[in-house]
C-alpha positions in Angstrom: -0.1 0.3 -0.4 1.6 2.8 -1.2 -0.9 5.4 0.2 0.8 8.0 2.6 -1.2 7.7 5.9 -2.0 11.2 6.6 -3.3 11.6 3.2 -6.0 8.6 4.3 -7.2 10.6 7.6 -7.5 13.9 5.7 -9.0 12.8 2.4 -12.6 12.2 4.1 -12.2 14.2 7.2 -15.6 16.1 8.2 -15.4 16.8 12.1 -13.1 16.1 14.9 -13.7 14.5 18.5 -12.4 13.3 21.7 -13.2 10.9 24.1 -11.6 9.3 27.4 -11.0 5.6 28.7 -11.6 6.6 32.4 -9.6 3.7 34.5 -9.8 2.4 38.2 -8.5 -0.3 40.6 -11.4 -2.7 41.3 -11.2 -6.0 43.5 -10.8 -8.1 40.6 -8.9 -5.8 38.2 -8.6 -2.6 36.2 -12.3 -1.4 35.9 -13.7 1.4 32.6 -16.1 3.6 33.0 -18.8 2.9 29.8 -22.1 4.6 29.9 -25.0 3.6 27.8 -26.3 6.2 25.5 -30.1 6.4 25.4 -32.1 4.3 23.6 -34.5 6.5 21.6 -32.4 8.1 19.3 -29.3 10.1 19.6 -25.6 9.2 18.4 -24.8 5.7 19.3 -28.9 5.0 20.3 -28.3 2.2 23.4 -24.5 1.8 22.5 -22.3 1.5 25.7 -19.4 3.7 24.7 -16.4 5.5 26.6 -17.2 9.8 28.3 -16.8 11.6 25.0 -18.2 13.7 22.2 -17.8 16.5 19.3 -15.1 19.0 19.4 -17.2 22.6 19.6 -16.5 26.1 19.0 -15.4 26.9 22.9 -12.4 24.0 22.8 -10.3 25.4 19.9 -8.7 28.5 22.0 -7.2 29.7 18.8 -5.5 26.1 18.0 -6.9 23.8 15.0 -10.0 21.8 15.2 -7.4 18.6 14.5 -4.7 19.5 17.1 -4.2 17.4 20.7 -4.9 20.5 22.2 -8.2 21.0 21.1 -9.2 17.0 21.4 -7.6 17.2 25.0 -9.9 20.2 26.0 -13.0 18.2 24.5 -12.2 15.1 26.4 -12.2 17.0 29.8 -15.0 19.2 29.0 -17.4 15.9 27.8 -16.6 13.9 30.6 -17.2 16.4 32.9 -20.8 17.2 30.9 -21.7 13.4 30.7 -20.5 12.1 33.8 -20.1 14.5 36.3 -16.1 14.0 36.8 -14.1 16.3 36.7 -10.2 15.4 34.4 -7.2 17.7 33.8 -6.5 17.9 30.3 -2.9 17.8 30.7 -3.8 14.7 32.7 -5.0 12.5 29.6 -2.6 10.0 27.9 -3.3 10.3 24.0 -3.3 6.4 22.6 -5.5 6.3 19.7 -6.7 8.1 16.9 -9.9 6.8 14.6 -10.9 7.5 11.5 -14.0 6.1 10.7 -15.0 4.1 7.4 -16.5 6.0 4.6 -20.2 6.4 4.4 -20.5 6.7 8.2 -23.8 8.7 9.5 -21.4 10.8 11.3 -17.5 11.2 10.2 -15.5 12.0 13.2 -11.8 11.7 13.4 -11.7 10.9 17.4 -8.6 11.0 19.5 -8.6 8.4 22.4 -7.4 9.3 26.2 -7.0 7.5 28.5 -7.0 8.5 32.9 -7.2 7.8 36.2 -10.5 7.8 37.3 -10.5 11.3 39.6 -12.5 11.6 43.1 -16.0 12.8 43.1 -19.5 11.3 42.4 -20.8 10.8 38.7 -23.5 12.6 37.8 -25.0 11.0 34.6 -26.6 14.0 31.9 -29.7 12.0 31.7 -30.0 13.5 28.3 -27.2 12.1 27.1 -26.3 8.9 29.5 -29.8 6.3 30.3 -26.6 4.7 32.5 -23.0 4.1 33.6 -21.4 1.1 35.3 -17.6 -0.1 36.6 -16.6 -3.2 34.2 -13.5 -5.3 33.7 -12.8 -5.0 30.2 -12.9 -8.6 30.0 -16.1 -8.6 31.7 -17.8 -6.3 28.9 -16.5 -8.3 25.9 -18.2 -11.1 27.5 -21.5 -9.4 28.1 -21.1 -8.4 24.7 -20.2 -11.7 23.3 -23.5 -13.0 24.7 -25.7 -10.0 23.5 -26.4 -8.4 26.6 -24.3 -5.6 25.4 -24.2 -3.2 22.7 -20.1 -1.9 21.5 -18.8 -0.3 18.5 -15.2 -1.4 16.7 -13.3 1.3 18.7 -15.1 0.7 21.9 -14.6 -3.1 21.3 -10.8 -3.0 20.4 -10.0 -0.7 23.2 -11.5 -3.0 25.7 -10.1 -5.8 24.1 -6.4 -4.4 24.3 -7.1 -3.0 28.5 -8.1 -6.7 29.1 -4.4 -8.4 31.0 -3.9 -4.7 32.3 -2.9 -5.6 36.2 -3.3 -2.1 37.7 -4.6 0.9 36.2 -0.5 2.3 36.7 0.4 -0.4 34.2 -2.3 0.0 32.0 -1.2 3.8 31.6 2.7 3.1 31.8 2.0 1.1 29.0 -0.2 3.2 27.1 2.1 6.6 27.9 5.0 4.4 26.4 3.7 3.7 22.5 2.5 5.6 20.2 -1.0 7.5 19.1 -1.7 4.5 17.1 -3.8 5.4 13.9 -6.8 3.7 12.9 -8.0 4.5 9.6 -10.5 1.6 8.2 -13.4 0.2 5.3 -15.7 -2.2 5.3 -15.2 -4.9 2.9 -18.3 -5.2 1.1 -22.0 -3.5 1.7 -23.0 -5.4 4.0 -20.4 -4.2 6.9 -19.9 -7.0 8.9 -16.4 -7.3 8.6 -13.9 -4.1 8.9 -10.6 -3.6 8.0 -7.6 -1.0 9.0 -4.7 0.4 7.3 -2.5 -2.6 8.1 -4.3 -4.9 7.3 -3.2 -6.6 3.3 -6.9 -6.3 2.0 -7.1 -2.9 2.8 -6.4 -1.3 -0.9 -9.5 -2.7 -2.5 -6.6 -2.8 -6.1 -4.9 -5.3 -4.1 -7.9 -7.5 -4.1 -8.5 -9.7 -7.5 -10.9 -12.3 -8.0 -8.4 -15.3 -8.1 -7.1 -14.3 -4.8 -10.0 -13.1 -2.4 -9.5 -11.6 0.7 -10.1 -14.5 3.7 -12.1 -12.5 6.0 -11.1 -14.9 8.9 -8.5 -16.4 10.9 -8.3 -19.7 8.0 -4.9 -21.2 7.8 -5.1 -20.0 3.8 -5.1 -15.8 4.4 -1.9 -14.8 3.9 -0.2 -11.2 4.7 -1.1 -8.9 7.8 -4.2 -9.2 9.7 -5.6 -6.1 11.0 -9.2 -6.8 10.7 -13.1 -7.2 12.8 -15.4 -9.4 11.9 -18.8 -9.0 13.1 -21.0 -11.0 11.1 -21.8 -13.3 14.5 -21.3 -13.3 17.8 -18.8 -13.4 19.2 -17.0 -11.1 17.1 -13.6 -11.6 15.7 -10.3 -9.2 16.5 -7.4 -10.5 14.3 -3.9 -8.4 14.7 -1.3 -9.7 13.1 1.1 -7.8 11.4 
């Protein structure tokens, strides 16, 4: 794939957003705060998500909407508005940046941050949050696999990456020591059941040929890098092999 990643990210950008993964040490391991969106409409209706939202004019303060500084201010503001917890923008650890596939209802490039949960009482905003719950990442994934909890791909993949952390300190140290990883995505077909990221060998449609079709699972005849999420049935299958 000989495309420049920056051009891929910019090509269909229509807006920016930010999200915060709040972490705490629970009795059985690291827990994350998930909020269920109201089921009667709005963005991600009925899904369980991390607090976050769209960049607003007041977040800019003279900076470019795509900048990390703006994402930090957005993430802190949205966390306080949605769940009533105050996080300092400078305390946020950026670790991923998600560009949705073409055809998404809201095409928002979203920066994901992590932070230790601050003290204070949770005060969910009724208009934006139906319910909040602290869950271990593995428990959230298990409930999703059982059909009892709705997740979107960025949330699913983030939980997948956090499920083996032994403590909040360990999780934050690992995220702090890595790069802000880009996730540029596309669906393999109009059925929208397999999502590919830019490292996947089949990400570039021009690389797919009739005599060498993309293999949408972990079959032994799958060749090349695989970075994809298969969502045709539960449990979802996430492949990260590159």
